[in-house]
C-alpha angles and dihedrals in degrees: 000000000000123000123223090263091051091051088053090054092048091049092049091053094047095045094056087082092074110129120189092189115186094352092120092058091048092050092045093049102039115359092174095057091044093053092047090052094042096054089058086076093043092054094049099050100070092049091051089053091050090051095051093044091055094044096048092046091054099040100038097205091177095044119236089342088070091080091055090068099044093082095052092045093046087048087074091071104029101046107121103259123213090001092287095139093165093057127085113238093230089056095049111036102056094033093053091049092053092045089055093058093040092055090045091052091048091051091057094038092242136123119247108271125221116261113263118260089245092054092051091050091049094048090053091047089050091050093048095051094041094050095043094242111190096014131106104250090187085073108087092218092054090046089050090053089054093049089051091050090051092052092044092052093050095048093046090050092059088064096035096057093043094050096043091049091047094048091048090052092046099049101030107028093159092054092046091051090049091053091047092052100040111095121210114233093211093054114040112216093017124109133205094259094057098097089061101034099048097053107055134067133036093300095043131112093252091061089057089049092050092052090051089053092052092048088056092048094049090053099056111013096093107145134059089244093054090045090055090050091048091050090048090055091048093050091043096057091045088054090052092048092047088054091054093053095044094039093232111169106276094232091061095055092041091055089053094046091045090056090051092047092062093059122148 
């Protein structure tokens, strides 16, 4: 089947469908509300990875080879972010996201708003698809869909973080500069913009996460049927994420991703 390099090529082709829709207008109009909504996805993703890691380890859908991929998958949530080797991921990732919105609120003299109802629905839809909720993860094809969703999420995030960061700098340069220059007391040497700036681009954390996801796929996706399922998961999560950024009604994107999930 496909080598790691071939999986990289496939992922690059599939991830070109990412569509950030009217994100620019949202950031331009109300960057605080956008960031509050956006981190709902960012806070769900690590927990989805933890769920699938535990499920795959227990159910072993790929037999004994299943355990060979748990390390690479888990690497997506335990890789030392921002060079803070002494910090625990679960103490840094959510806290940095919240500090980003708190500093943004302070800059505008506002309190942090609640996430919109639509954002909360999308975050839950994202979590459900990503974690394989309601599917039998002991079935190799269902497990392959989840691995594809994992990879699709990581590759999409490389672009998401880069574009969101760039749009924020373009439309709100004073805010962006403030976030770049505002140190966080809890994390010496780290500033308020770090949660955004460290994830996107070729050198960002998400690129590391994406490579881990492809290592896992190359280890166990060994038949054409499993490859189709993996690709369906990849396309499905991209559909869900596109819906979040274009604010399509969640049911529409979920119908599309559900159709993909049942391939072959």
